[in-house]
C-alpha positions in Angstrom: -6.6 -8.4 -38.9 -8.3 -10.9 -36.6 -9.7 -9.9 -33.2 -6.9 -11.9 -31.5 -4.1 -10.1 -33.3 -5.9 -6.7 -32.7 -5.8 -7.2 -28.9 -2.2 -8.4 -28.9 -1.0 -5.4 -30.8 -2.9 -3.0 -28.5 -1.4 -4.7 -25.4 2.1 -4.4 -26.9 1.5 -0.7 -27.8 0.3 0.1 -24.2 3.3 -1.7 -22.7 5.8 0.2 -24.9 4.1 3.6 -24.1 4.3 2.8 -20.3 8.0 1.9 -20.5 8.7 5.1 -22.4 6.9 7.2 -19.8 8.7 5.5 -16.9 12.1 6.3 -18.4 11.1 9.9 -19.3 9.4 10.8 -16.0 11.7 9.2 -13.4 12.6 12.5 -11.9 8.9 13.2 -11.2 8.3 10.0 -9.3 6.3 8.2 -12.0 4.2 5.3 -10.7 2.0 4.0 -13.6 -0.2 5.0 -16.4 -3.7 4.0 -17.5 -4.2 3.8 -21.2 -7.8 3.7 -22.5 -9.1 3.9 -26.0 -12.3 5.9 -26.5 -14.4 6.6 -29.6 -12.9 10.1 -29.6 -9.3 9.0 -29.3 -6.8 7.7 -26.8 -6.7 8.9 -23.2 -3.6 8.4 -21.0 -3.7 9.1 -17.2 -0.3 9.5 -15.6 0.1 9.0 -11.8 3.1 10.6 -10.2 4.4 12.1 -7.0 5.1 15.5 -8.5 2.5 16.3 -11.2 3.9 19.9 -11.6 7.2 18.5 -13.0 5.3 16.3 -15.4 3.2 19.2 -16.8 6.1 21.7 -16.9 5.9 25.5 -17.1 2.9 26.3 -19.3 2.4 22.7 -20.2 5.6 22.4 -22.3 6.4 18.8 -21.2 2.9 17.5 -21.9 2.9 19.0 -25.4 6.3 17.6 -26.2 5.3 14.1 -25.0 2.0 14.1 -27.0 3.9 14.9 -30.2 6.5 12.2 -29.6 3.9 9.5 -28.7 1.7 10.3 -31.7 4.6 10.0 -34.1 6.5 7.1 -32.5 3.7 4.8 -31.6 1.0 5.9 -34.1 -1.6 7.1 -31.6 -4.3 9.4 -32.9 -6.2 12.1 -31.0 -4.1 11.7 -27.8 -5.2 13.3 -24.6 -2.9 13.2 -21.5 -4.0 13.8 -17.9 -1.9 13.9 -14.7 -3.0 12.9 -11.2 -1.1 13.0 -7.9 -0.8 9.8 -5.8 -2.7 10.0 -2.5 -0.4 7.8 -0.4 3.0 6.9 -1.7 3.4 3.9 0.7 0.4 2.1 -0.7 1.8 2.3 -4.3 4.2 -0.6 -5.0 5.8 1.1 -7.9 7.0 4.0 -5.8 8.1 1.7 -2.9 10.1 -0.5 -5.3 11.7 2.6 -6.9 12.7 4.0 -3.6 14.2 0.7 -2.4 16.2 0.3 -5.6 17.6 3.9 -5.4 18.6 3.4 -1.7 20.4 0.1 -2.6 22.3 1.8 -5.4 23.5 4.4 -2.9 25.0 1.6 -0.7 22.4 1.4 2.1 21.9 -1.7 4.3 19.2 -3.8 2.6 17.8 -5.2 5.8 17.3 -1.8 7.4 15.8 -0.3 4.3 13.3 -3.1 3.8 12.2 -3.3 7.4 11.5 0.5 7.5 9.5 0.3 4.3 7.4 -2.7 5.6 6.6 -0.8 8.8 5.6 2.3 6.9 3.4 0.4 4.5 1.5 -1.4 7.4 1.2 1.9 9.2 -0.4 3.4 6.1 -3.3 0.8 6.4 -2.3 -2.0 4.1 -3.7 -5.4 4.7 -0.5 -7.2 3.8 2.9 -6.6 2.2 5.8 -8.7 0.9 9.2 -7.3 -0.3 11.5 -9.8 -2.1 15.1 -9.0 -2.9 17.1 -11.4 -5.1 20.8 -11.0 -6.0 24.2 -11.0 -4.4 23.2 -9.8 -1.0 25.3 -9.5 1.1 27.9 -12.0 -0.1 29.1 -13.0 -3.6 26.6 -15.9 -3.8 23.1 -14.9 -5.0 20.3 -15.3 -2.5 16.6 -14.4 -2.1 15.5 -12.4 0.9 11.8 -12.1 1.9 10.3 -9.5 4.2 6.6 -9.7 4.9 3.9 -8.5 7.3 0.2 -8.7 7.6 -2.2 -11.0 5.7 -0.9 -11.4 2.2 -2.8 -13.8 -0.1 -0.9 -15.7 -2.8 -3.8 -16.7 -5.0 -7.5 -16.4 -5.3 -10.0 -13.7 -6.3 -8.7 -11.3 -3.7 -5.3 -11.2 -5.2 -6.6 -10.8 -8.8 -9.0 -8.1 -7.8 -7.1 -6.1 -5.2 -3.4 -7.2 -5.3 -0.8 -4.7 -6.6 2.7 -5.9 -7.7 5.7 -3.9 -9.0 9.2 -4.8 -10.1 12.4 -2.7 -10.1 16.1 -3.2 -10.7 19.0 -1.9 -8.7 22.5 -1.9 -10.4 25.5 -2.5 -8.1 29.1 -3.3 -8.5 28.6 -7.0 -7.8 25.7 -7.3 -10.2 22.0 -6.6 -10.6 19.5 -6.9 -7.7 15.8 -7.5 -8.4 13.2 -5.8 -6.2 9.6 -7.2 -6.1 6.9 -5.5 -4.0 3.4 -6.9 -3.4 0.8 -4.9 -1.5 -2.8 -5.7 -0.5 -4.6 -2.3 -0.1 -6.8 -1.5 2.9 -10.1 -1.6 0.8 -9.6 -5.3 0.0 -12.3 -7.7 1.3 -11.5 -11.3 2.1 -14.2 -13.9 1.5 -13.4 -15.8 4.7 -13.6 -12.9 7.1 -16.2 -12.7 9.9 -18.0 -9.4 10.1 -19.7 -8.1 13.2 -23.4 -7.3 12.7 -24.7 -4.5 15.0 -28.4 -4.6 15.7 -29.9 -1.4 16.8 -32.0 -1.9 20.0 -35.4 -0.3 20.3 -34.7 0.8 23.9 -34.7 4.5 24.5 -31.6 6.4 25.6 -30.8 6.5 29.3 -31.6 9.7 31.1 -34.8 10.5 29.1 -38.1 9.7 31.0 -40.5 7.6 29.1 -44.0 9.0 28.4 -46.8 6.8 29.9 -50.4 7.2 28.8 -52.7 7.5 31.7 -56.4 6.4 31.3 -59.0 7.0 34.0 -61.2 4.0 34.8 -64.8 4.9 36.0 -65.3 3.7 39.6 -68.7 2.5 40.6 -69.9 2.6 44.2 -70.1 -0.6 46.2 -74.0 -0.5 46.5 -74.4 -0.6 42.7 -72.0 -3.5 42.3 -73.9 -5.5 44.9 -77.2 -4.9 43.2 -75.7 -6.0 39.8 -74.4 -9.2 41.4 -77.8 -10.0 43.0 -79.7 -9.4 39.8 -77.4 -11.6 37.7 -77.3 -14.4 40.2 -73.8 -13.5 41.1 -72.2 -16.1 38.9 -68.8 -14.4 39.1 -69.1 -13.4 42.8 -66.0 -14.3 44.8 -66.4 -17.3 47.1 -64.8 -17.1 50.5 -62.9 -20.2 51.2 -61.6 -21.3 54.6 -57.9 -20.5 54.8 -56.1 -23.5 56.2 -53.9 -23.0 59.1 -50.2 -23.4 58.5 -48.9 -26.7 59.9 -46.3 -26.5 62.6 -43.0 -27.7 61.5 -40.8 -29.3 64.1 -37.5 -27.7 64.3 -34.7 -30.2 63.9 -31.8 -29.7 66.3 -28.5 -29.5 64.6 -26.5 -32.6 65.0 -23.6 -32.4 67.5 -20.2 -32.4 66.1 -18.5 -35.7 66.6 -15.7 -35.4 69.1 -12.5 -37.2 68.4 -11.6 -39.8 71.1 -8.1 -39.5 72.4 -6.1 -42.7 72.1 -5.6 -44.7 75.3 -2.2 -44.4 76.9 -0.1 -47.6 77.0 0.0 -49.2 80.5 3.4 -49.4 82.0 4.5 -52.5 83.9 4.5 -51.9 87.6 7.7 -52.5 89.5 7.7 -55.2 92.3 7.0 -53.8 95.8 10.0 -53.3 97.9 10.6 -55.2 101.1 9.5 -53.6 104.3 12.0 -51.6 106.2 11.4 -53.7 109.4 13.9 -56.3 108.3 11.3 -58.7 107.1 12.2 -60.4 103.9 9.9 -61.7 101.4 9.2 -65.4 101.6 11.4 -67.3 99.2 10.5 -70.7 97.8 12.3 -73.5 99.8 13.9 -76.4 98.1 13.1 -79.9 99.4 15.8 -82.5 99.3 14.8 -85.9 98.0 15.6 -88.9 100.2 18.4 -90.9 98.7 17.4 -94.4 98.0 19.6 -96.9 99.6 
């Protein structure tokens, strides 16, 4: 058998074992199973909501499953472990299974999906998308999408952190497919900007700082004068005349310009009235021209 055929047969075997466990452990809230081959044998880790139902009383269920898997699938030295799921709303298999069960009971698909999306985001997921395809709500098939958060469709983040699950709900009108994709909270995106916090060296407020005090020896003034005289006083301070400050004339503030009032228009005076004495104003006399004979 070539290496290619070997890996293909192992992948087929693990897929058939996972489907068998999903059908047998539906009542216990089966999520998924990790199948690993070790030098000592094959180890299967089952993740479920209720691990007590998977184990059974005294481990009866696990013993029966190990015998069936070893005979049916030809697995040698099988060892089965059971672990409980930490948060059911971050597991797409459980979410898809719950949506399918509620649809089969006749619930409203919009209300069911919106509630699930809100609970998944509240659990801390970075992004979620729920897709329903089938005859909802009419007889013509449609595809409904409900998403929230930051959900990547491709790239390294989806391959490394993305979780996808599929489930089927059987109704009178036909089969409805349920697809759930979740980006968990531990996912890291390459284009994110992270804040860098630099710790300052400043001390906490309220605590007094310790200051070192050093005493400087003080010499008397006479000794300092003698040292300056002996050395020629090269560094002795020279008294320079202090220039008197120039008097600056204070500028008077400019008077605010007063607005001139516009001149009033002059009205035409009325002609003086004739005196009351009976005198009349002189009127221009007309001269008659002499008729030429």
